[in-house]
N, C-alpha and C positions, 0 to 999 in steps of 0.2 A: 872467315870461320865461318864453319855449320855449325848448323843446334842441332840434336836429331830431339825431336819431339818422339816421332813415333812407338817408338821401344820405351821411352818414359812411360808411356801413356796405357801402353802392351803387362805392365810389368806390373800397376796399381788395377788392374782386371784382373787382373790377372791372374787374381788371391785369390786362396777361395773364400768366401764369403760360411757364415755361419751363425745359425739362427735357436733360440731357443721360443717351449713350449710357454703361449701368452696365458698365464692366470690373476684372476679376478676372486679378493675372495670381499667383502659385501663387511663391510664397518656398520653401517646403523643397523640399528636389530629388524626397526618394522621390515627391515627386508633378508629377515633369516638370518642377524650376525651372530656372535660367540650365543651359543647357552647363561652364560657367568652376564649378557644380558639382560635377562628376567626380570630385575627387580626394575632396572627400566619399564620395562613392557607392562609389569604392573600397577607400577606408577601415572603409568600415559594410558590403561583403562580405569583408574579411580578417578582422574582427571578428566574423561566423563562423561562417565554418570554421575559426577555431581553436577550436568546441568541439563533441566530438567526440559520439555516442550510444551509449548506456551502453547496450546492448543487443550493439552491433557491438565494442567493447572486450571482454562479458561471454565471449562468442564469441571472441575474439583471445585471449584466457586458456584457455578450457577447448581449447581447441585448441595450445595449450602443450606439457599437460599428456601427458609420458610413461605407458607404457603401460606402468606398475610403478607412479603412480600409481594413474592410471583403475582400474584390477583392487585396485589397494588398497581404492577409495571402495562399486566396485562391491561384494567383501565386505561392505565395512565393511554398505553398508547390507542387506544379505540376510542380515548376524546379524540387525541390528536390525530387519528382518521378521520372522524367525522366535522372537527375545524376542516381540513383538508377539502372535505370530498364535497362539504359546503358552498370554502372558500369556487372552488372552481368552475361548479355550476352555479354560484351566483357573478361570475364576475369575467367569464362567458355566455357569447348571443348564440344563440343555434346553431353559427356559421360556419363558430367556434374562432371568433374576434374577439380580442378586450375591446370589454366596453368602457370605452372613457367615461369618467363621474360616478363610478364606482362605490362607497362607501358598505363597504361590510362590516359591521362588528356580530361584536362573542361577548354573550353576559352569564362563563360558563358554572357561574356561584349561586345564581341567579339573582342576586345584592341587586341590581337593578343600573348596574355599574357597567360597561366594556370590557372585557380583562383581559379581547384579543382581535384588533382592529387591520384590516386593508383596505391600503386609500389609493384609490387610480386618476389621478389628475386630471382632467378633461382639456388638458392645452397640450399640442404634439410640440415638441422640440426637438429640431433635425433629424424629423422621421420617428423619433422614439418620443416611445409616455415612461415616465417615472410612476414608481407604485408603493406605497408605503409602505411597513407590516412594523404592528406595536405591540405589545405582549407590557402593554404597562409600566415596563427594566426602561426594554429600550428599545430603538428602533433603526430600520431596516430597512433604506430608499434603493434600489432596487430597479436602475433604468433599459430599455428593454423592449430594441424596433419594436416599429409599429409597422406589420404586416398585412393585409385586409385582403382577407377568401372571398370571392363571388359563392354563392351557389351555384 
């Protein structure tokens, strides 16, 4: 019994093949689809226009502040800047080392009581020093490594 496979393969590949042109149509209206999808695009644009730039909103809010509000903000910044400068000048020595045992108190309103205090511990714990900051309402403790620099 003999099987002839070769003529069968020849007849399969000998038949002519046909192809058609490949045509693609955009369905999504964002990519130039049907002009009947115009309302979809208009709705998309209207929704995007509802979102406002936060940078512009903050500028308009700042522009609406009165002169007295801006003055109070500037005064507050100046006072905090002075307290910060005085703290750093009195907290560090001429070599930039933290002065252990420093006790800085600030009377901001002139009533004779400390409104702001920065206290540095006089003892090192595991090579670190604790700095307590108090504004009369809340207390914050910072623990920082104590590194000495020589001139």
